C-alpha positions in Angstrom: 132.6 146.0 241.3 131.3 144.0 244.2 131.9 145.3 248.0 135.5 145.1 249.0 135.6 143.0 252.2 138.6 145.0 254.4 141.1 141.7 254.9 143.3 142.2 257.6 146.7 144.0 257.2 148.5 140.8 258.5 147.0 138.8 255.7 147.8 141.4 253.1 151.5 141.9 254.2 152.0 138.2 254.1 150.7 137.5 250.6 151.4 140.8 248.9 154.3 139.3 247.7 153.3 136.0 246.6 150.8 137.4 244.3 151.5 138.6 240.8 149.0 140.1 238.4 149.3 139.4 234.8 147.9 141.8 232.6 146.5 140.1 229.2 144.8 141.3 226.4 141.5 140.4 227.7 141.7 140.0 231.1 144.5 139.5 233.5 145.7 136.2 235.5 146.4 136.3 239.0 149.7 133.9 239.9 150.2 132.9 243.6 153.3 131.4 244.6 156.1 130.1 244.9 155.2 127.4 247.7 157.7 125.1 248.6 156.1 121.5 248.2 157.5 118.4 248.8 156.9 115.5 246.4 156.7 111.9 246.6 158.4 111.0 243.5 159.0 107.4 242.8 159.9 106.7 246.7 161.9 110.1 247.0 160.8 113.2 248.5 161.6 115.8 245.8 161.3 119.6 246.9 159.1 121.8 244.2 158.1 125.1 243.9 154.0 125.2 243.5 152.5 128.2 241.7 148.4 128.4 240.9 146.9 130.7 238.4 143.4 132.2 238.0 141.6 133.8 235.4 139.6 137.6 236.2 137.8 139.5 234.0 139.2 143.0 235.6 142.4 144.0 236.4 143.2 145.4 239.5 146.9 145.3 241.7 145.1 146.0 245.0 145.7 143.2 247.0 143.0 143.9 249.3 140.5 143.7 246.6 141.8 140.5 244.6 141.7 138.7 248.0 138.2 139.9 248.7 136.5 139.1 245.8 137.5 135.4 246.0 136.1 134.9 248.8 132.7 135.4 247.8 133.3 133.4 243.8 132.7 129.9 245.0 136.1 128.7 243.5 135.7 125.4 244.2 133.3 124.5 241.5 135.7 125.6 239.2 139.1 124.3 238.3 142.2 126.3 238.3 145.6 125.3 237.0 148.8 125.3 238.3 153.0 124.8 237.5 155.6 122.8 239.7 158.7 124.3 239.0 162.0 122.5 240.2 165.5 124.0 240.3 166.7 127.4 239.2 164.3 127.7 236.8 164.8 131.4 235.7 168.4 131.4 235.1 169.6 127.5 234.1 170.9 127.5 230.7 168.7 124.1 230.2 165.7 123.5 231.2 162.7 121.0 230.6 159.2 122.0 230.6 155.6 120.0 230.1 152.6 121.3 229.4 150.5 118.4 230.7 146.5 118.4 230.2 144.3 117.3 233.2 143.5 113.9 232.8 141.1 112.5 235.9 141.3 109.2 234.9 144.8 108.6 234.3 146.5 111.2 236.8 144.0 109.9 239.5 143.2 106.6 239.4 146.0 105.2 237.0 144.0 104.1 234.5 145.6 102.2 231.6 143.3 103.6 228.9 145.7 106.3 228.1 149.2 107.5 229.1 148.6 110.4 230.7 149.7 109.0 234.3 152.8 107.5 233.2 153.5 110.8 231.1 152.6 113.1 234.2 154.9 111.3 236.5 157.8 110.6 234.1 158.1 113.9 232.9 158.3 115.3 236.6 161.3 112.8 237.1 163.0 114.1 233.8 162.7 117.7 235.0 164.2 116.5 238.1 167.0 114.9 236.5 167.6 117.3 233.9 168.1 119.5 237.3 165.7 122.5 236.5 162.6 122.8 234.6 158.6 123.1 235.1 155.7 121.0 234.7 152.3 123.1 233.7 148.9 121.1 235.1 146.7 122.5 232.9 143.2 121.4 234.4 140.8 123.0 231.6 142.1 120.7 229.2 140.3 117.3 230.5 139.6 115.3 227.2 141.3 117.6 224.8 139.3 120.0 226.1 135.8 118.8 226.1 135.5 118.2 230.0 135.4 115.4 231.9 131.3 114.1 231.5 132.0 114.4 227.9 135.0 112.4 228.2 132.9 109.5 229.6 130.7 109.8 226.8 133.7 109.4 224.6 134.5 106.5 226.3 131.5 104.6 226.1 131.8 105.4 222.0 135.2 104.0 222.1 133.9 100.8 223.8 131.5 100.9 220.7 134.1 100.8 217.7 134.8 105.1 217.8 139.0 105.4 218.1 139.8 108.8 220.0 138.9 111.1 217.4 135.6 110.1 216.1 134.4 109.8 219.4 134.9 113.6 220.2 133.9 114.6 217.0 130.6 112.2 216.9 129.5 114.6 219.9 130.0 117.4 218.4 133.2 118.6 219.6 136.9 119.2 217.4 139.6 116.8 218.1 141.4 119.0 220.0 140.4 122.2 221.5 143.3 122.8 224.1 144.4 126.7 224.2 148.1 127.0 225.9 147.1 130.9 226.2 147.2 131.8 230.0 150.0 129.0 230.5 152.4 130.7 228.1 151.8 134.1 229.6 152.8 132.5 233.0 155.9 130.7 231.5 157.1 134.2 229.9 156.6 135.5 233.8 158.9 132.6 235.4 161.4 132.3 232.5 162.9 134.5 229.4 165.5 131.8 228.1 164.8 128.8 225.6 163.3 125.9 227.2 163.0 122.3 225.6 159.5 121.1 225.7 158.8 117.4 227.0 156.3 116.3 224.0 155.5 114.0 221.4 152.7 116.8 219.9 154.3 119.4 217.5 150.9 121.3 218.6 152.6 122.4 221.5 155.8 123.7 220.3 153.9 125.1 217.5 151.7 127.2 219.9 155.0 128.4 222.1 156.9 129.5 219.0 153.9 131.3 217.8 153.8 132.8 221.1 157.3 134.3 220.3 158.6 132.0 222.6 162.3 130.7 222.3 162.0 126.8 222.1 165.4 125.3 222.2 163.9 121.6 221.1 161.6 118.9 221.8 162.0 115.7 224.0 159.6 112.8 223.4 157.6 111.1 226.0 156.5 107.5 224.8 156.2 104.5 227.0 153.4 102.6 229.4 152.5 101.1 225.9 150.1 98.1 226.7 146.9 96.2 225.5 144.4 98.8 226.8 145.9 101.9 225.0 147.5 100.6 222.1 144.8 102.1 219.8 144.6 105.2 221.4 148.5 105.7 221.2 148.0 104.6 217.3 145.3 107.0 216.8 147.6 110.0 218.5 150.2 109.5 215.7 147.7 108.4 212.8 145.2 110.8 213.1 146.4 113.6 215.7 149.8 114.3 214.1 151.9 113.1 217.2 155.6 112.3 216.4 156.4 108.5 216.6 159.8 108.1 217.6 161.6 104.5 217.1 160.4 101.6 219.3 157.6 103.3 220.8 155.4 100.0 220.0 158.0 97.4 221.3 155.4 94.5 220.9 154.2 95.7 217.1 
């Protein structure tokens, strides 16, 4: 165990009620929040409550030790996931959730090669319109779990004729290696009532149900179809099992 630096009592007193330790079968998850986060959403300022979480190989509820260990971990080199909560997520009967996989190109740069950036903003708006919900932003899911550098190589293969699934498999990856275990553990802490999942992917619904969570239903999220992503969207349906809704491809 690394040497524990003594953190001032003022810091510990401020943070002790904001850090929750979730014990898992293999390790533990540190969940910090909520933090008031005003967000610019489609030209309106919307107040979300923001949390972030971090996996740890050891289990301790000593806040001083947790903070001390983090200061020597160089966490900026690693991605951490987070969740935006809106409204009375814990108690509201009808709550929407979105398990959103990070997409560096789509979410940040606004790439039209996929629909991820559109899905991110649209699901946030759907949650606000619903009155309560949560968006889980999953940082280790880039490229369906292959990482950003590998995703860049997959894009090159796609430019040379491969579809999304073929490109991943040619690089030695499975089609989809994403894991929702940590997000599900955090969800269990934040809410016990049923949730409606915003997704086109039945694998996400299955992951929640397999973990024993009550899933009230599924809300589809298609849109922003263009010449740049139409093949990608067809591949989602034809190769990856995503559920097409009537009118998904208006230009077909």
